[in-house]
C-alpha positions as CSV (number, residue, x, y, z in Angstrom):
1,M,164.3,160.3,-83.3
2,K,163.7,161.1,-79.5
3,P,160.6,158.7,-77.5
4,L,157.8,159.7,-77.7
5,E,156.8,159.8,-73.7
6,P,153.3,157.9,-72.7
7,P,150.0,160.0,-72.7
8,G,149.9,159.0,-69.3
9,T,146.0,158.9,-69.4
10,N,143.1,156.4,-70.8
11,D,141.3,159.2,-72.0
12,P,140.4,158.5,-75.9
13,D,140.8,162.6,-77.2
14,T,144.2,162.5,-75.3
15,L,145.2,159.2,-77.2
16,T,143.6,159.9,-80.2
17,A,145.8,163.4,-80.2
18,A,149.1,160.8,-79.2
19,G,148.7,158.5,-81.9
20,V,148.4,161.2,-84.4
21,T,151.7,162.0,-82.8
22,A,153.2,158.8,-83.5
23,V,152.1,158.9,-86.6
24,K,153.8,162.4,-87.8
25,A,156.4,161.3,-86.1
26,M,157.5,158.0,-87.5
27,S,156.8,158.7,-91.3
28,A,158.9,161.9,-91.1
29,A,161.6,159.6,-89.5
30,A,161.1,157.2,-92.1
31,G,161.4,159.6,-94.7
32,H,157.8,160.4,-95.8
33,P,156.7,163.0,-93.4
34,I,152.8,164.0,-93.3
35,K,152.4,167.4,-95.1
36,G,148.9,169.5,-94.9
37,P,146.9,170.0,-92.3
38,I,145.7,167.8,-89.7
39,A,142.8,167.0,-88.0
40,K,142.4,168.8,-84.3
41,V,140.7,166.8,-81.9
42,Q,138.1,168.4,-79.9
43,P,137.8,167.3,-76.6
44,S,134.3,165.2,-76.0
45,G,133.6,167.3,-72.3
46,S,131.8,164.8,-70.0
47,A,132.1,160.8,-70.6
48,S,128.6,160.3,-69.7
49,S,126.9,162.1,-73.1
50,G,126.5,159.5,-75.1
51,S,127.3,161.6,-77.6
52,G,129.6,158.6,-79.4
53,T,132.6,160.4,-79.6
54,S,134.6,157.3,-78.1
55,F,133.6,155.1,-80.9
56,T,134.6,158.3,-83.3
57,S,138.3,158.9,-81.4
58,I,138.6,155.2,-81.6
59,G,137.6,154.6,-85.1
60,L,140.3,157.4,-86.2
61,A,143.1,155.5,-83.6
62,G,142.0,152.3,-85.6
63,G,142.3,154.2,-89.2
64,L,145.9,155.8,-88.1
65,A,147.4,152.0,-87.2
66,V,145.9,150.5,-90.1
67,A,147.5,153.6,-92.2
68,A,150.7,153.2,-90.3
69,L,151.1,149.8,-90.6
70,A,150.3,149.7,-94.2
71,A,153.0,152.5,-94.4
72,I,155.8,150.5,-93.0
73,A,155.0,147.3,-95.2
74,L,155.1,149.5,-98.6
75,I,158.3,150.9,-97.2
76,G,159.6,146.9,-96.6
77,I,158.2,146.0,-100.1
78,G,160.1,148.6,-101.5
79,I,163.6,148.1,-99.7
80,R,162.9,144.3,-100.7
81,R,162.6,145.6,-104.2
82,N,166.3,147.5,-104.4
83,R,167.6,145.0,-102.5
84,P,169.7,142.7,-105.4
85,N,169.4,138.6,-105.0
86,E,171.5,135.6,-104.1
87,L,173.0,135.3,-108.0
88,G,173.9,138.8,-107.6
89,E,172.6,140.5,-110.4
């Protein structure tokens, strides 16, 4: 897996798109590619619009982070269950 480039900005929409890309890459590298469409991030336009788009982006990024951590935990549990125990069973 080749390293992902950092977004180079603090724009919430760009960071969210980078997060989606990272989660897709991690799940594919773990052997569990994400199938199906993923919602496209629409640019929020003006940051002073007050529409709450930043909060939506932060919520989406947080949700993706929680999903990624849950996937990593489940993969770890699966690996641990498939490993022979110390008694040689």
